[in-house]
N, C-alpha and C positions, 0 to 999 in steps of 0.2 A: 369646040370645047363644050363638054356636056355639063349640064347643071346638076344640082344635088338630086340624088336618086332616093326614092323611098323604098326601104327594105322591110318587107313584112315577114315576121317570124311567128311561127305557130307556138303559142304558149301552152304547154301541157298542163292539164288540170292537176290540182293537188292530189286527187285520187290516184292518178297515174303513178306518182312517186310512192305513195303509200303501198300500191300494189307491188311495185318493184321491191320495196323493202320487205314486204311480207313474203314474196317469193324467195328472196335471199335467205330469210329466216327459216323457211321450210327446207331449203336445200341444206342448211347447216344442221338442222335437227335430224334430217334423214341420214346425213353422213355420220352424225354422232351415234344414232341408234344402230346403224349398220356396224360401226366399230364395236359397240358394246355387244352386239349379237355375235360378231366374229370372236371376240375375247371369250364370251361365254361358251361358244362351240369348242374353242381350244381347251378351255378349262375342263369341259365335260370329257373331251378326248383324253386328257391327261388322267382324269379320275378313272376312266374306263381302263386305261392301260395299267394303272396301279392295281385295280381290282382283278384284272385278268392275270397279272403277274403274281399276285398274292394267291390266287386259286391254283395256279400252276406250281408255285412254290410249296403250298400245302400238299399237293398231290405227290411231288417229288420227295418231300420229307417223309410222308407215310410209306412210300415205296422204299426209301432208304432204310427206315427203321425195320421194315419187314425183312429186307434182304440182309441187313446186318444181324438180325436175330437168327436167321437161317444159317448164316456163316458161323456164328458162335456155336449153334447146335451141332453143325457138321464137325467143327473142330473138336467138340467134346465126345463125338461118336467114334467108337473103335474102328468101324468100317467106313472109311472115307473114300469116295470116288474122287481121285485127283483131278480128273477132267472137269467134272461138275463143280468141284470146289474152286478151281481156277476161274471158271465162268462166273461163279458167284462173286469172287473177288473183283473181277473186271466190272461186273454190274454195280457193285458198291462204289468203285472208283468213279464210274460214269455218273452215278447219281450224286456223288459228292461234288463233282465238277458242275453238274447242272444246277445244284443248289447254290454253289458259289456264284455262278453267272446270274441266276435269278435274284439273289440277294444284292448283287452289284447294281442290276437294273432298277430294283426297287429303291435303293438308296439314291440313285440318280434322279428318278422322278419325284421322290418325296422331298429331296433337297430343293428342287425347283419350286414345289408347291408350298413347302413349310421349311425354310432353310434354318440352319443353325444361327444362333443369335449373333455370333461374331462374323458372319458372312453376309454381305449385302452387295448388290450391284454386279458388275462384270467379274466373272470368276472363271478360272481355268479348272474345269471339272475333271477332265481325263486327258491323258496322253499315252497312247499305245504305240509301240514300235515292234514290228514283227518281220521275220524273214521266212516266207513260206517254204523255201527249200534252200539248201546250201548254195545252189547256183543262181538263185534269183536275187534281185535287188531288194533292199529293205523298203518296207512300207510304213507310213506313219498315219495316225489318226488323232487329231486334236478336237476336243469338245469344249466349246465355250458356252457358258450359261449366264443368265441374269437371274440372280436369286433375290428373294424379297419381293418388293412391289414391282409389277410389270406394267407401269404406266407409260413407258416410252420405249421406242425402238433404240437399240444400241447400234451405232454405225462406227466403223473404224478399220484398223489394220493390225495384223499380228506379224511380229518379226520372230522367225525361228532360225537359230544358228547352231551349227554343230562345231564343237571345239575339239581339237586333237593335234596330232603331230605327223609330219612327214620326216622320218628319221628323227633328228633331234630338234627340228624346227617347228615351232608352234604355229598352227594354222587355224583360221576361223572361216567357215564357209556359210553364207546365208543359204537357206533351203532353196530359195528361188533360183540359185545358180546351179543347183544339183539335179535339175530335171527340166522337163518341157512345161514350165509354169509361166503364167502371165501374172501381172500385178494383181488382177482381180481375184486370183486364186487364194490370195492371202488377205482379202478384204472380207469384212463381215457386216451383216445387217440382220438383226433378229430381235425378237421380244423375249423369247423363252430360251432357246438354245440353237446352236449351229455347229455342224461338223466341218472341219477342214482336213482333207486327207490327200495323200498322193504317194508317188514312188520316187525314191532317191537313187542317184547314181554317184557313188563316191569316187573322188579322184584316185588314180592308181598310186599305191604306196602310202595312202593316208590311213592313219589309225585313229578312229573316232573315240573320244573319251566321255564327253557329256554334251547336253543340249540346253541352250537357254531359250526361254519363251517369254515374249513380252507383247501383250495385247493392249492397245490404246484406243479409246473412243475419240471421236471428233464431232464438233458441231453442237455439243451440249453446253449448257451454262456452266456446269462443273464436270469436266471430263474425268474419265476413270481410267485406271491402269491396273492390269493384273500381270504378274510375272512369277516365274518359277524356274528351277533348274532340275533336270533329271539326268541320271547316268545313262550312257549308251550301253544297253544290256544285251546286245546280240553280236 
């Protein structure tokens, strides 16, 4: 039987603990400033996008006004070349469409940076539904944004469902059942905005009528919900 043993422990000096605390503080400060720098870089990129879009819009608007004036002058001239007149009409239409798209993009970015007073937090900014050709499957694109203050990342999931009928029977299909999707395809994590998009394959005999969208955050002290309903337009 062994007698009592003497255990010697090295006692670290107070300065050692102070050094560890100082190191931890430095790491926290570095992380904070990296985050601020990243946010500043994103904000500068958004500002640059808005400036570039505004320049492009101004250019398109000037071209549109010039083409429209030429079209009016040709219409008032006795000798009108039908071919050149038709080309001018097409040019005016294309410029109108370009202007519409640029205006839409500008509204999107400006709403993120300086939102309307009645909109804050998680927002369904856009939902587009297209069918590239009569034979192709429909494609969708959902844009989620965080308007107002961007102090936190929004994490969560979005539920998209298409409502319609097979014959006279009412049917509801979640999007995730209508394509080669995984659960993560309908999850989001962003500070400014995120796109969720994909291709749908509708069941045979199903006639779509409208779509419901519901996005929910999780993990926040006060979780947010955004929801809307849109008609099936294709």
